[in-house]
Residue, then its C-alpha position, 0 to 999 in steps of 0.5 A: x533609374x538606379x537599383x539602390x536607394x536610401x529609402x523606398x516608399x511603398x505607396x503613393x498616397x498622401x502619406x507616401x508622397x509626404x514622406x518622399x517630399x521630406x526625404x527628397x528635400x533632405x537630399x535622400x535618394x528616394x523611390x516611390x512605388x505607387x500601385x495607383x489605388x488610393x482609398x479615396x478614389x471614389x470621392x469627388x472632393x476631400x474636405x477638412x484639409x486646411x487650404x485644400x478643403x474641397x480639392x479633388x483627390x486626383x488633383x491633390x495627388x497630381x500636385x504631390x507627384x509634381x512636388x516630389x519630382x522637383x527634388x529628384x524623387x523617382x516614382x514608378x507605377x508598379x506594385x511591390x510583391x516581395x520584400x526580402x532580407x536587406x530590403x530587397x524590394x521586388x516589383x510586380x514588373x519583375x524589377x528588384x530595387x534595394x533600400x536602406x530604409x522603408x516606408x510602408x504606406x499601402x493603406x487599406x481597402x474598404x469592403x462595402x455591405x453587399x446591398x445592391x446600390x451601395x457600391x455604385x453610389x459610394x462616394x456620392x450619396x453613400x458615404x462613410x465619414x461625416x467629417x469628410x462629407x457631413x457638411x455637404x449633405x447637411x439637413x438632408x434625410x439620412x439613412x445609416x445602414x448598420x454593418x455591426x452593432x458598432x454602427x450605433x456610434x455612426x448613427x449617433x454621430x451623423x445626427x450632428x449634421x441632420x435631425x432626420x436620421x433613420x438607422x436601418x439595422x439590416x442584419x443586426x438583431x435589435x437585441x444586439x443593441x444595449x439599453x444605453x444604445x437605445x436610450x442614446x438613439x432616442x435622445x438623438x432623435x434617430x428612428x430605428x428600423x429593424x429588418x434586412x435591407x434589400x436595395x437602395x432605390x435610385x431615381x434619375x441618378x439620385x438616391x431616393x429610398x432604402x427598400x427593405x426585403x419586406x417591400x417597405x421603402x423609406x425615403x432617404x437622400x443619403x446613406x451612411x455606412x461603415x465599410x469593413x476596413x481591410x488593412x493592406x499589411x501583407x508586406x508587413x507580415x512578410x518582413x515580420x513586423x508585429x501586428x496588433x488586433x483591433x476591432x477594425x483589423x490588424x495594424x502594426x505596433x509602432x512608436x510615436x514616429x511610425x517605426x515598426x518593430x522591424x528596424x528600418x521600417x516605418x509606416x504612415x497613413x491608413x497602413x497605421x490605422x483605419x481612421x487616418x484622414x488625408x491630413x493625418x496621413x500627410x502629417x504621419x508621412x512627414x514625421x516618418x520622413x524626417x525621422x528616417x533622415x535623422x536615423x540615416x544621418x546618425x548611422x552614417x556618422x557612427x559608421x564614420x567614427x567607428x561607433 
């Protein structure tokens, strides 16, 4: 492995691998640094990706790694701990690699509500995205565990997949819900249950109920909840990329191709925003890879003619 590359891709999920595939096919010397912590690791299958609907995420990533290797792209299992001036990239292993351009596809982490049973069942019968999992659990008894007043939107959305939905306010006060919220919940047939949730009840490895701290239990088969999205943006902050605050965390300011305010640095996937699904992440990586190839080409041609 050489220590100088045209592009280093930080993150080996759908976004990073897609960017690397485009760059490899464009004959760009490319390195992917993958810490091996994909956001969708808890899920047994991914849905909604045309021709890949139902594929296990691990299989999807394994095929992606095989594909980039065909084009000479190198991949190391490591973590980037520092990016210095001139895109000197230091890895956790102590190695330093250099690049002309960077793709940051470090994604985000989901912080789940601190309720017994939620983390243990996440990706099975505790879910967060109805577009990802709604069809598979359709018409079952849903619970929605509120994490903020914004969880009203989630409760309304999941009613598209089941007419039996109970909205557990948990630590959200009923007074935090607007009159419009309450009217819409009623129109969607969603039952609203105040009171703090104590635990999820699991019987024979199946979610069977949501128990409140007052001891009452509500029979449920599936629980949706909205984790707190924590962007993995430390490297972007380190290199001075401008970030913008959103209700779901701070994300980089980018143009239509994913280029940040730092020349030569692109982002793709959940590093760009919390709602990027696998298919969006792959598309964003493709777009970034193609743009970077064109950028490098023009830079070299301009240098050759003295522009």
